[in-house]
Residue, then its C-alpha position, 0 to 999 in steps of 0.5 A: x462558571x455558567x453565567x447564563x444558567x445562574x441568570x436564568x434561575x434568578x430571573x425565574x425567581x423574580x418572575x414567579x407570581x406570588x401566591x399572596x395577592x391583595x389587588x389593592x382591596x385594603x389600601x385602594x392601590x393596585x399592589x400587583x402592578x407595583x409589585x411586578x414593576x418593582x420586580x421588573x426593575x430588580x431584574x434589569x441588572x441580571x438581564x443585562x449580565x445575561x445579555x452581556x454573557x451571550x455577546x461574549x460567548x458569540x464573540x469567542x465563537x467568532x474569535x475561534x473561527x478566525x483562529x481556524x482561518x489563521x491557522x489554516x493560512x499558517x499551515x499553508x505558509x509553512x509549506x509555501x516557504x520551503x525551497x520546493x515551492x519556488x525551486x521545483x524541478x522537473x525531470x525526464x529519462x531517456x528510458x523510464x523502464x530502466x530508471x525513476x528519477x526525482x530532483x530536489x529543489x537543490x538539484x542543479x538543472x542540467x543533463x546527467x549521464x548514468x551508467x549501470x555497473x551492477x544491479x543490486x540483487x538478493x541472496x537466495x538458497x535453491x533446494x537441491x532436490x524436489x520436495x516430492x518423489x523424483x524417482x517414479x517409474x513407468x511400472x507404477x499405477x495411475x491410481x498410486x500417483x496420489x501426490x497433488x491429486x487423487x487419480x480417477x478413472x478418466x475418459x479422454x477425447x483426442x483429435x489429431x488432425x481431422x481424426x477423433x479418438x476416444x481413450x479410457x484410462x483406469x486407475x489400475x493402468x500402469x504408466x506403461x499401459x497409459x503410453x500404449x494407449x496413447x501410442x495407438x493414437x500418436x504412433x509407436x515411440x511418440x509417447x515417452x515418460x522420463x523424469x516424472x513427466x509424460x511427453x507426447x509428440x505427433x506430426x499433426x497438430x492435436x488437442x485432448x479434451x477430458x470428458x471425466x476424471x483428472x488424468x490431465x491434472x494428475x500428469x500436469x497436462x491440463x496447462x501444458x501448451x502445445x508447441x511446434x518445432x520443425x513440423x513436430x508438435x509436442x506437449x509435456x507435463x509442466x511438472x513431475x507427477x510426484x510434485x506435492x500439495x502445499x495443503x498436505x502435512x509435513x509428515x504426509x509429504x515425508x511418507x511419500x519418500x519414506x522419510x521420518x520427521x521429528x518435532x522441534x525448532x528449525x533455525x534460520x539466521x539465528x531465528x528459531x522456528x517451531x516445527x510440528x510435522x504431524x500438524x504443520x502443512x507445507x503451506x503453514x511452515x512457509x508462512x511461519x518462515x515469512x512472518x518470522x524475523x529471520x529476514x528471508x522469504x520462502x516460496x514454493x515453486x509449483x512447477x519446480x516443486x522446490x523451496x526457494x529462500x530469498x533474503x528480504x533485502x539486497x546485497x550480500x546477505x547470509x542465509x544460514x539453516x539449522x534444522x535442529x534434527x527435525x529432518x526438515x533440511x533433507x525433506x525440503x532439499x536444503x541439505x544439498x542446496x545451492x547458495x547465490x550471494x546477492x550484490x550491491x548496486x553500483x552506477x556511474x554519473x557524469x554531467x559532462x560525459x568525461x568525468x564519472x562519479x562512482x555511486x554505490x548502494x546496498x539496494x537499487x536506490x542511489x543519491x547523487x547531488x540531491x538527485x534520487x535515482x532508482x534502477x528498475x533493471x539492468x541495462x548496458x545502455x548509458x541513460x540520460x537524465x534531464x533536470x529543468x526548472x519547473x517554472x509552471x509549478x512555481x507560478x501555480x504556488x504563487x497563485x495559490x498564496x495570492x488566492x489564500x491571502x486574498x480569502x483571508x483578508x476578505x474574511x477579516x475585512x467583512x467581519x470588521x465591517x458587517x452590520x448585525x442582523x436586525x431581529x424582528x419581535x417574532x423572528x428567531x435568529x440562526x447561530x450565524x446570523x447572531x454572530x454577524x456583526x459581533x466583530x464590527x470595529x473589534x480593535x483586536x481584529x483590526x490590529x490583526x488585519x493592519x499587521x497582515x497588510x503591513x506584510x505587503x507594504x513593508x519594504x525589504x532589501x532586494x531585487x524586489x522591494x515590495x511584495x506587491x510589486 
């Protein structure tokens, strides 16, 4: 119940001047002053009640602030009392690239030796063929190689040694024609086309720039490095010219190889995935696989032009595929794929170099006597782990306890002893100023203060009898 609103309403009624005033004209008495005095006397109990309410409201707010202080300290104590606060450990590893280590409070300090027997791997299924055409011959025209790019007439500037050459490539040129134009620069037999890749060799260092067109992109020479071996410089397509674009629909990609696909569902590890070849792109199919519950990740390798499926967890996991008559397995080379089963992790741990304990895991995270070991990569070298007591951490935790304790006790002591702010007639006090002194000599607060102080002075059994020692 809001007592202040009631008190305000009643006070207002009593303080409203009467519309009938005689002013003592008939009696000779000043009745208006008498009535005002009577009303003032009558209003005093309600004014007192209103003041009492305001005091209680301020005290409730003060108690809430106290509760916040106590709760914050209690939350800290819940963490502080754990073993980790007093038995913290620090670790070091002989090669941090190989191992990550974490020691708990219960881990014994000392030296541990670790041998990596096997590194946990993922099961994988590699496609048996490229997604795009792998049977392109040198008699085909440059303009017909519209698989990942749409070929355009191109102008090349080639510098071989100190000599510069200009070469023009037309979309009507066959690959054989292109080879002949390039051999005019590099010499007969130094430009070849095999397995869908163009290779250029030279007895001098060379560079090829493209003034217009996209010849370098179509033949995947735009990112090809120039290498040197035995005085011979060479450059080769990073992937075959039949490699596809993941933005093409599955039907478009199938048409490159004269394949026919059907709409339906493929099943991977028992999970059904809908396929619509007319609208689904290679990219959207990969996304559908990766967001399903099949437990695998599909990856298109742009250099190899192949789809790789990898299990999401390490260990020997099955990757089963049923294309449901859609023809997807033939398109992506899954019908002639190679399966490689994953393996579990295995390490050996010793604290003396003589007695070794075998520790196994489906992944590369291992637990040995409260010591957590993560293997990042395989190494045949024995790794050394050193666990020591983290004295600095313990000291800092105790310092924090002391600081928080003192802060809390100072807060309570101040509230018990601070005097109220004296208000002048025309001064408006802030909320904080109104609350000052509201808990002065408060018995409830004094009881809390004494109980907390007793924790410091109470004798306990042990090597240290008092917390203040």
